[in-house]
C-alpha positions in Angstrom: 141.2 103.9 -116.5 138.1 101.7 -116.7 137.6 99.3 -113.9 135.8 96.0 -114.6 134.4 93.8 -111.9 135.2 90.2 -112.6 133.2 87.6 -110.9 134.0 83.9 -110.7 137.0 81.7 -109.8 140.3 81.5 -111.5 141.6 78.3 -113.1 144.1 77.8 -110.3 141.5 78.1 -107.6 139.3 75.5 -109.4 142.3 73.1 -109.8 143.1 73.4 -106.1 139.6 72.6 -105.1 139.4 69.6 -107.4 142.8 68.3 -106.0 141.5 68.6 -102.4 138.3 66.8 -103.3 140.4 64.0 -104.9 142.6 63.6 -101.9 139.5 63.4 -99.5 137.8 60.9 -101.8 140.9 58.6 -101.7 141.1 58.8 -97.9 137.4 57.8 -97.7 137.9 54.8 -100.0 140.8 53.5 -98.0 138.8 53.8 -94.8 135.9 52.0 -96.5 138.1 49.0 -97.4 139.3 48.8 -93.8 135.7 48.8 -92.5 134.7 46.3 -95.1 137.5 43.9 -94.1 136.6 44.2 -90.4 133.0 43.4 -91.4 134.2 40.3 -93.2 136.2 39.3 -90.0 133.1 39.6 -88.0 131.2 37.4 -90.5 134.1 34.8 -90.3 133.9 34.8 -86.4 130.2 34.4 -86.5 130.3 31.5 -88.9 132.9 29.7 -86.9 130.8 30.2 -83.8 127.8 28.6 -85.7 130.0 25.7 -86.7 131.1 25.2 -83.1 127.5 25.1 -82.0 126.7 22.6 -84.7 129.7 20.5 -83.6 128.4 20.4 -80.1 125.0 19.3 -81.2 126.6 16.6 -83.3 128.7 15.6 -80.2 125.5 15.1 -78.2 123.7 13.2 -81.0 126.7 10.8 -81.3 126.9 9.7 -77.7 129.8 11.9 -76.7 132.0 11.6 -79.7 132.6 14.0 -82.6 133.9 11.3 -85.0 133.4 11.2 -88.8 129.6 11.9 -88.5 130.4 15.5 -87.6 132.9 16.0 -90.4 130.5 17.0 -93.2 128.8 20.3 -93.9 125.5 18.5 -94.3 125.8 17.0 -90.8 126.7 20.4 -89.4 123.6 21.9 -90.9 125.6 24.7 -92.4 127.0 25.7 -95.8 129.2 28.3 -94.2 132.5 26.6 -95.2 133.8 29.3 -97.5 134.6 32.7 -95.9 133.4 35.9 -97.5 135.4 37.6 -100.2 137.9 39.8 -98.6 138.8 43.1 -100.3 142.3 42.1 -99.5 142.9 39.5 -102.2 146.0 38.0 -100.6 143.9 36.1 -98.1 143.3 32.4 -99.0 139.6 31.7 -99.0 138.9 28.5 -97.1 137.9 27.3 -93.6 139.9 24.4 -92.3 137.9 22.0 -90.2 139.6 19.0 -88.6 137.5 16.5 -86.7 138.6 13.6 -84.5 136.7 11.3 -82.1 137.3 13.5 -79.1 137.7 17.0 -80.6 137.7 19.4 -83.6 139.7 22.3 -84.8 138.4 25.1 -87.0 140.4 28.0 -88.5 139.9 30.7 -91.1 142.2 33.6 -92.2 141.1 37.1 -91.2 140.6 39.7 -93.9 141.8 42.8 -92.0 145.2 41.3 -91.2 146.7 38.6 -93.5 149.1 37.4 -90.7 146.2 36.5 -88.4 143.8 33.6 -88.3 140.7 33.1 -86.2 140.7 29.6 -84.7 138.4 27.6 -82.4 138.6 24.1 -80.9 136.5 21.6 -78.9 137.8 23.0 -75.6 135.8 26.2 -76.2 138.7 28.4 -77.2 138.0 31.0 -79.9 140.7 33.5 -80.6 142.8 35.3 -83.1 146.3 33.9 -83.5 149.2 34.4 -85.8 148.9 32.1 -88.8 152.5 30.9 -88.3 151.6 29.8 -84.7 148.8 27.5 -85.8 151.1 24.5 -86.2 152.9 25.1 -83.0 152.0 22.8 -80.1 151.6 25.9 -77.8 148.5 27.1 -79.8 145.4 27.0 -77.6 143.2 26.3 -80.6 145.1 23.1 -81.6 145.8 21.3 -78.3 
């Protein structure tokens, strides 16, 4: 009987390795999307903070009133009125800014959780809240 030394991998072994690599790659891609959406959320919060700061400057410039003068992007000194593109495509893409003589309200949907919205108002409140609670009178952001 002649013995031959075979070196190398069998087809089954190669297929198992390729399957494992595919599974690991899909896990990494899912994690990457989550991290990207959290990054978009941070950008939304930062832009709302900048809009709040511009609103307070406008308030000081208009003798203690927000009024219509503060209700334009040009007056606010910012063009950050459209949020970043979320990788979750179900999120509507717009900030909502409402300005009255004595106050303002800003809100934008978060990318990482489509049921949550980041909101801020003239009283200094900035927080994450359920999108369905924004029209409720108990919402701190819209008193």
